[in-house]
C-alpha positions as CSV (number, residue, x, y, z in Angstrom):
1,M,-76.2,-4.5,-66.5
2,R,-76.2,-5.5,-63.1
3,A,-73.9,-4.5,-60.5
4,E,-72.5,-5.5,-57.1
5,I,-70.3,-3.5,-54.8
6,I,-67.9,-5.6,-52.5
7,A,-66.5,-3.9,-49.6
8,V,-62.9,-5.4,-48.2
9,G,-61.9,-5.2,-44.9
10,T,-61.9,-5.8,-41.5
11,E,-62.0,-2.2,-40.4
12,L,-65.6,-2.1,-42.0
13,L,-67.1,-5.2,-39.9
14,L,-65.6,-3.8,-36.9
15,G,-66.8,-0.4,-37.4
16,Q,-63.8,1.8,-37.2
17,I,-64.4,2.8,-40.6
18,V,-67.8,3.7,-42.3
19,N,-68.1,2.1,-45.9
20,T,-68.9,5.8,-47.8
21,N,-67.6,4.1,-51.0
22,A,-70.3,1.9,-51.7
23,Q,-72.9,4.8,-51.2
24,Y,-70.9,6.8,-53.7
25,L,-70.1,3.8,-56.1
26,S,-73.9,3.2,-56.1
27,E,-75.1,6.8,-57.0
28,E,-72.1,7.0,-60.0
29,L,-72.9,3.4,-61.2
30,A,-77.0,4.4,-61.2
31,K,-76.2,7.8,-63.3
32,I,-74.6,5.9,-66.5
33,G,-77.6,3.2,-65.9
34,I,-75.7,0.5,-64.2
35,D,-78.2,-1.3,-61.6
36,V,-76.7,-2.2,-58.1
37,Y,-78.8,-4.8,-56.5
38,F,-76.2,-6.2,-53.8
39,H,-73.7,-4.3,-51.3
40,T,-71.5,-6.8,-49.4
41,V,-68.8,-6.4,-46.5
42,V,-66.5,-8.9,-46.4
43,G,-63.5,-9.2,-44.1
44,D,-59.7,-9.7,-44.9
45,N,-60.3,-13.7,-45.0
46,R,-59.4,-15.1,-48.5
47,A,-61.9,-17.8,-47.6
48,R,-64.6,-15.7,-46.7
49,L,-63.5,-13.6,-50.2
50,C,-63.7,-16.2,-52.1
51,E,-67.1,-17.2,-51.0
52,A,-68.4,-13.6,-51.4
53,I,-67.3,-13.3,-55.1
54,Q,-68.7,-16.8,-56.0
55,Q,-72.3,-15.3,-54.9
56,A,-71.9,-12.1,-56.5
57,Q,-70.9,-14.2,-59.9
58,T,-74.3,-15.7,-59.3
59,R,-76.4,-12.3,-59.3
60,A,-74.1,-10.1,-61.2
61,D,-72.5,-9.0,-64.6
62,L,-69.9,-6.5,-62.7
63,L,-68.6,-6.7,-59.7
64,V,-66.9,-3.9,-58.2
65,F,-64.5,-4.0,-55.5
66,S,-63.2,-1.3,-53.1
67,G,-60.0,-2.3,-50.4
68,G,-57.7,-5.0,-49.9
69,L,-55.1,-3.9,-52.7
70,G,-52.6,-2.2,-50.2
71,P,-49.1,-3.8,-48.9
72,T,-49.7,-6.0,-46.6
73,E,-50.5,-10.0,-46.3
74,D,-54.2,-9.1,-45.5
75,D,-54.4,-7.4,-48.7
76,L,-55.4,-10.4,-50.4
77,T,-58.2,-8.6,-52.9
78,K,-56.3,-8.9,-56.2
79,E,-54.7,-12.4,-55.6
80,T,-58.6,-14.1,-54.4
81,V,-59.9,-12.8,-57.9
82,A,-57.1,-13.6,-60.1
83,D,-57.3,-17.3,-58.5
84,I,-60.8,-17.1,-59.3
85,A,-60.7,-16.0,-62.9
86,G,-57.5,-17.7,-63.6
87,V,-55.6,-14.8,-64.6
88,P,-51.8,-14.4,-63.2
89,L,-50.6,-11.5,-61.8
90,E,-47.3,-9.3,-63.7
91,I,-45.9,-6.2,-62.1
92,H,-47.0,-3.2,-63.7
93,A,-43.8,-1.1,-64.5
94,E,-45.5,2.5,-64.2
95,S,-47.2,1.9,-61.4
96,L,-43.8,0.3,-60.0
97,R,-42.1,3.3,-60.8
98,R,-44.6,6.0,-59.5
99,M,-44.4,4.0,-56.3
100,E,-40.8,4.4,-56.2
101,H,-41.0,8.4,-56.7
102,F,-43.8,8.4,-54.3
103,F,-41.4,7.2,-51.5
104,S,-38.4,8.8,-52.4
105,S,-39.7,12.2,-52.8
106,R,-40.8,12.1,-49.2
107,G,-37.5,10.6,-47.9
108,R,-38.7,7.2,-47.1
109,T,-37.5,3.8,-47.5
110,M,-39.6,1.6,-49.6
111,T,-40.2,-1.3,-48.6
112,D,-40.3,-5.0,-50.6
113,N,-43.6,-5.8,-50.0
114,N,-45.3,-2.8,-51.6
115,R,-43.8,-4.4,-54.5
116,K,-47.1,-6.1,-54.1
117,Q,-48.8,-2.9,-54.7
118,A,-47.9,-2.7,-58.5
119,L,-49.2,-6.0,-59.6
120,V,-51.8,-6.1,-62.0
121,F,-54.2,-8.8,-63.7
122,A,-52.4,-9.7,-67.5
123,G,-54.5,-8.4,-70.0
124,G,-56.2,-6.4,-67.9
125,T,-56.5,-2.5,-67.5
126,V,-54.8,-0.5,-65.3
127,F,-56.0,2.8,-63.7
128,L,-53.3,4.5,-62.3
129,N,-53.3,6.3,-59.0
130,D,-52.4,9.9,-58.7
131,N,-53.4,10.6,-55.2
132,G,-51.8,7.1,-53.4
133,T,-49.6,4.3,-54.8
134,A,-52.1,0.8,-55.6
135,P,-53.6,1.3,-58.9
136,G,-57.0,0.2,-59.9
137,V,-57.4,-2.5,-62.3
138,A,-59.9,-4.0,-64.1
139,L,-60.6,-7.4,-65.9
140,T,-63.2,-9.2,-68.0
141,S,-63.5,-13.2,-67.7
142,G,-66.2,-15.0,-69.0
143,A,-69.5,-13.3,-68.5
144,H,-68.1,-11.4,-65.8
145,H,-66.7,-8.1,-65.4
146,Y,-64.4,-6.8,-62.5
147,V,-63.2,-3.3,-61.5
148,L,-60.9,-3.2,-58.0
149,L,-60.4,0.3,-56.7
150,P,-58.2,1.0,-53.4
151,G,-60.2,1.4,-50.5
152,P,-59.0,5.2,-49.6
153,P,-62.1,8.0,-50.7
154,R,-59.5,10.4,-51.4
155,E,-58.0,7.9,-54.0
156,L,-60.9,5.8,-55.0
157,K,-63.3,8.7,-56.1
158,P,-61.0,10.4,-58.7
159,M,-60.0,7.5,-59.9
160,F,-63.0,6.5,-60.7
161,R,-64.5,9.5,-62.6
162,N,-61.8,9.8,-64.1
163,D,-60.6,6.0,-65.6
164,V,-63.2,3.9,-64.5
165,L,-66.6,5.8,-65.8
166,P,-65.2,5.7,-69.6
167,Y,-64.3,2.6,-69.1
168,L,-67.6,1.1,-67.9
169,R,-69.3,3.3,-70.6
170,S,-67.3,1.3,-73.3
171,L,-68.6,-1.9,-72.0
172,L,-72.4,-0.7,-72.3
173,P,-74.4,-1.0,-75.8
174,A,-73.1,1.7,-78.0
175,E,-76.7,2.2,-79.3
176,E,-78.0,3.2,-75.8
177,V,-77.3,6.4,-73.5
178,V,-78.1,7.1,-70.2
179,H,-78.9,10.3,-68.4
180,S,-79.9,11.3,-64.9
181,R,-81.0,14.8,-63.5
182,V,-81.7,14.9,-59.3
183,L,-84.5,17.2,-58.6
184,R,-84.4,19.1,-55.1
185,F,-87.1,19.9,-53.3
186,F,-87.1,21.6,-49.5
187,G,-90.4,22.4,-47.1
188,I,-91.8,19.0,-48.1
189,G,-91.7,15.7,-46.7
190,E,-90.8,12.3,-48.7
191,S,-93.7,10.5,-47.7
192,Q,-95.8,13.9,-48.3
193,L,-94.0,14.5,-51.9
194,E,-94.9,10.9,-53.1
195,T,-98.3,11.0,-52.4
196,E,-98.5,14.1,-54.5
197,I,-96.5,12.3,-57.5
198,V,-97.6,8.6,-56.3
199,D,-99.6,8.2,-60.4
200,I,-96.5,9.6,-61.7
201,I,-94.1,7.1,-59.9
202,R,-96.6,4.0,-60.5
203,A,-96.2,4.6,-64.5
204,Q,-92.6,5.0,-64.7
205,R,-90.8,3.1,-67.3
206,N,-88.5,5.4,-69.1
207,P,-87.5,7.7,-67.5
208,T,-87.2,5.8,-63.9
209,I,-88.3,8.3,-60.8
210,A,-86.6,7.2,-57.4
211,P,-87.2,9.7,-54.4
212,L,-85.0,10.2,-51.3
213,A,-84.9,11.9,-48.1
214,K,-81.7,13.4,-47.3
215,E,-81.2,15.6,-44.4
216,G,-84.4,17.6,-44.4
217,E,-84.5,17.6,-47.8
218,V,-86.1,15.3,-50.8
219,T,-84.5,14.5,-53.7
220,V,-85.9,12.9,-57.1
221,R,-83.2,11.3,-59.7
222,L,-85.0,11.1,-63.2
223,T,-82.9,8.4,-65.3
224,A,-83.5,7.7,-68.9
225,K,-82.3,5.3,-71.6
226,A,-82.4,6.7,-75.1
227,S,-80.6,6.1,-78.3
228,T,-79.4,9.7,-78.2
229,A,-78.5,12.5,-75.5
230,K,-81.2,14.3,-76.8
231,E,-83.7,12.0,-76.5
232,A,-82.7,10.6,-73.1
233,E,-82.9,14.7,-72.4
234,A,-86.5,15.0,-74.0
235,L,-87.9,12.1,-71.9
236,M,-86.8,13.1,-68.5
237,A,-88.2,17.0,-69.6
238,E,-91.4,15.4,-70.2
239,T,-91.8,13.8,-66.8
240,E,-90.1,16.8,-65.1
241,K,-92.5,19.2,-66.5
242,R,-95.4,17.1,-64.8
243,I,-93.7,16.7,-61.2
244,R,-92.9,20.6,-61.4
245,A,-96.8,21.1,-62.0
246,R,-97.3,19.6,-58.9
247,V,-95.0,20.1,-56.2
248,G,-92.9,22.8,-58.0
249,R,-93.4,25.2,-55.0
250,Y,-91.0,23.2,-53.1
251,L,-88.6,22.9,-55.6
252,Y,-85.4,24.9,-55.8
253,G,-82.7,23.3,-57.3
254,V,-81.0,20.8,-59.8
255,N,-78.3,18.0,-59.9
256,D,-75.3,19.0,-57.2
257,T,-77.2,22.7,-56.4
258,S,-77.5,22.9,-52.9
259,L,-79.4,25.1,-51.2
260,A,-77.1,27.7,-50.1
261,D,-76.1,27.9,-53.5
262,V,-79.3,29.2,-54.8
263,V,-79.5,31.4,-52.0
264,V,-76.0,33.4,-52.7
265,D,-76.8,33.2,-56.5
266,Q,-80.4,35.3,-55.5
267,L,-78.5,37.9,-53.1
268,R,-75.5,38.1,-55.7
269,T,-78.5,39.0,-58.5
270,A,-80.0,41.2,-56.1
271,K,-76.9,43.0,-54.7
272,Q,-77.9,42.6,-51.3
273,T,-75.9,41.0,-48.3
274,V,-76.9,38.8,-45.2
275,A,-75.6,38.2,-42.0
276,V,-76.4,35.1,-39.5
277,A,-76.8,35.3,-35.7
278,E,-77.1,31.7,-34.5
279,S,-77.3,29.7,-31.3
280,C,-78.6,26.2,-31.6
281,T,-77.0,25.8,-34.8
282,G,-73.6,26.9,-33.5
283,G,-72.6,28.6,-36.5
284,L,-73.5,25.9,-39.2
285,A,-76.2,28.0,-41.5
286,S,-72.6,30.5,-41.4
287,H,-70.7,27.4,-42.6
288,M,-73.6,26.7,-45.2
289,F,-73.3,30.2,-46.9
290,T,-68.9,30.2,-46.8
291,Q,-69.2,26.8,-48.1
292,V,-70.4,28.9,-51.6
293,P,-67.1,29.9,-53.8
294,G,-67.7,34.0,-53.7
295,S,-70.2,34.4,-51.3
296,S,-68.0,37.3,-49.4
297,A,-69.9,39.1,-51.8
298,V,-73.0,38.7,-50.0
299,F,-72.3,37.3,-46.7
300,S,-71.4,39.9,-44.1
301,G,-70.8,37.5,-41.4
302,G,-71.7,35.6,-38.9
303,I,-72.0,35.7,-34.5
304,V,-72.3,32.3,-32.5
305,C,-74.3,33.6,-29.6
306,Y,-74.8,30.3,-27.6
307,S,-74.5,31.9,-24.1
308,V,-77.6,34.0,-22.6
309,A,-74.4,36.8,-21.8
310,S,-73.6,36.5,-25.8
311,K,-77.1,36.9,-27.1
312,R,-77.2,40.1,-24.7
313,Q,-73.7,41.4,-25.3
314,L,-73.2,41.0,-28.6
315,L,-76.9,41.4,-30.5
316,G,-78.2,43.7,-27.6
317,V,-81.0,41.5,-26.8
318,P,-82.3,43.4,-23.6
319,E,-81.8,41.6,-20.0
320,E,-85.7,42.3,-19.4
321,V,-86.3,40.6,-22.5
322,L,-84.1,37.1,-21.7
323,A,-85.7,37.6,-18.3
324,T,-89.2,37.1,-19.7
325,Y,-89.5,35.8,-22.6
326,G,-86.4,33.6,-22.4
327,T,-83.5,32.7,-25.0
328,V,-85.9,30.1,-26.8
329,S,-88.6,32.7,-28.1
330,E,-90.2,34.3,-31.3
331,T,-89.3,38.1,-29.8
332,T,-85.7,36.7,-28.9
333,A,-85.6,34.9,-32.4
334,R,-86.7,38.6,-33.9
335,L,-83.9,40.7,-32.0
336,L,-81.3,38.2,-33.2
337,A,-81.8,38.6,-36.8
338,E,-82.5,42.7,-36.2
339,G,-79.2,42.6,-34.3
340,A,-77.3,41.0,-36.8
341,K,-78.6,42.9,-39.5
342,E,-77.7,46.0,-37.4
343,R,-74.2,45.2,-36.6
344,F,-73.0,43.8,-40.2
345,G,-75.0,47.2,-41.6
346,S,-76.2,44.1,-43.9
347,D,-79.9,44.1,-45.8
348,Y,-80.8,40.6,-44.5
349,G,-80.6,39.6,-40.9
350,I,-81.0,35.4,-40.1
351,G,-81.9,34.7,-36.6
352,I,-81.8,30.8,-35.0
353,T,-82.4,30.0,-31.6
354,G,-83.8,26.5,-30.2
355,V,-83.5,23.5,-28.7
356,A,-81.6,21.2,-30.1
357,G,-81.2,18.7,-27.6
358,P,-81.1,16.1,-25.7
359,D,-82.7,18.0,-23.1
360,A,-85.2,20.6,-22.8
361,V,-84.5,24.1,-22.4
362,E,-86.9,26.4,-20.3
363,D,-89.3,24.0,-20.5
364,K,-89.8,24.4,-24.5
365,P,-89.0,20.9,-26.1
366,V,-86.1,19.2,-27.9
367,G,-86.6,20.6,-31.6
368,H,-88.4,23.8,-30.7
369,V,-86.9,25.7,-32.8
370,F,-87.3,30.0,-33.8
371,I,-85.7,31.2,-37.1
372,A,-86.4,34.8,-37.9
373,L,-85.5,37.0,-41.0
374,A,-85.0,40.7,-41.0
375,R,-85.7,42.5,-44.0
376,P,-85.1,45.6,-45.6
377,T,-88.6,47.1,-45.4
378,G,-91.1,45.6,-43.0
379,E,-91.5,43.6,-40.2
380,T,-89.2,40.6,-39.4
381,V,-91.0,37.4,-40.2
382,V,-90.4,35.0,-37.5
383,K,-91.2,31.2,-37.7
384,L,-91.4,28.2,-35.2
385,L,-90.3,24.7,-36.2
386,K,-90.7,21.6,-34.6
387,L,-88.1,19.5,-35.5
388,A,-87.6,15.7,-34.9
389,G,-84.1,13.7,-34.6
390,L,-81.2,13.5,-33.0
391,R,-78.9,17.0,-31.8
392,P,-77.2,16.9,-35.3
393,T,-80.4,16.0,-37.8
394,I,-81.7,19.3,-35.3
395,Q,-79.5,21.6,-35.7
396,A,-78.7,21.1,-39.8
397,N,-82.5,21.0,-40.4
398,A,-82.9,24.5,-38.4
399,A,-79.9,25.9,-40.4
400,K,-81.7,24.7,-43.8
401,Q,-84.8,25.9,-43.0
402,A,-83.3,29.5,-42.5
403,L,-82.2,29.5,-45.2
404,F,-84.7,28.4,-46.8
405,L,-87.0,31.5,-45.5
406,L,-84.5,33.7,-47.0
407,Y,-84.8,31.8,-50.2
408,K,-88.7,31.8,-50.3
409,Y,-88.7,35.7,-49.3
410,F,-87.0,35.7,-52.7
411,T,-88.7,33.4,-54.9
412,H,-92.2,34.2,-53.3
413,T,-92.9,37.3,-51.4
414,L,-90.4,39.6,-52.9
415,K,-91.7,38.3,-56.3
416,N,-94.9,39.7,-55.8
417,E,-94.4,42.9,-53.7
418,R,-92.6,43.6,-57.1
């Protein structure tokens, strides 16, 4: 099945809202083996929307819409699709009841124009909205399937996950199942990873292999189609085994596992703790730790020592060190890591200091970052990073590199020491 995603809304064309729905829908459709070949964005204009739909019909079996289901006159998605498909719209009683309750429970008056949100395709499928007012709707007409979803991501995502995915699976051949598995790599670039496994990629048939660079990381999605889930898993297992043999030293997790998830699990298993002192990342490394549920058992705390004074007063970095070596130096990074470890009484300490940009600092270029790891025994490890990109990218990469330094210590150094 080929799909096209059509996002409706003039605000998208004006750049007032980022089209994150298309990214989410593409990822989810790929997981069940539906190929997305086109993304279309069209404003709130009936003629242009009609043109976009007619063009999409020439190249896709499934048309997935986001937006244009609201109460105002420029919300035209349902009406336009109904006209093209030749299907009337009718009030869906349960959606109208829910809408009336939504307004009354908030002490608000429901204006008459809100009733149009309860209009659905006669003979179609309705997806109730548990997080908003407008229901989602689906329709099969001739050779095409239409799925219409509300625009707000907080409404679209749970509706798609809970209701639309089972509906779409029912449209696929019963004898075929699709399974995906995402391999997550760190410490290797997309081009290098592809070079290492290029022959495997070129020979791909089933499963398919899709590398993707994401914020300092690289993912490889394996997608297999087979008659049973067991067969699909076996196909992916063989390909994954070959990929691990080439670049397994950079592989840290699978599917939705984050680098922080893995590091927190390592610390929890070892019954050890970590603390962070970070300058240029502004608390981002600490945030990554605390995003993991239960991380309080292993994350002792963090200090954002952004100013020169805070490095001296909060972490005990001597004035002569700062004057001699600077705030962005190997020595300062080491003392930050050791200071964090000492002040929080943790087993490990992480120190981060560098230049996130846009300007150089102390004659150090943008992207010049030192990360340090103070360990329970042995010397503190310090690493110089030379990162590229805009300020947010450098900050994110530096924070992840710091977590990866601890990950590598657990995975390689500590393992060898034992």
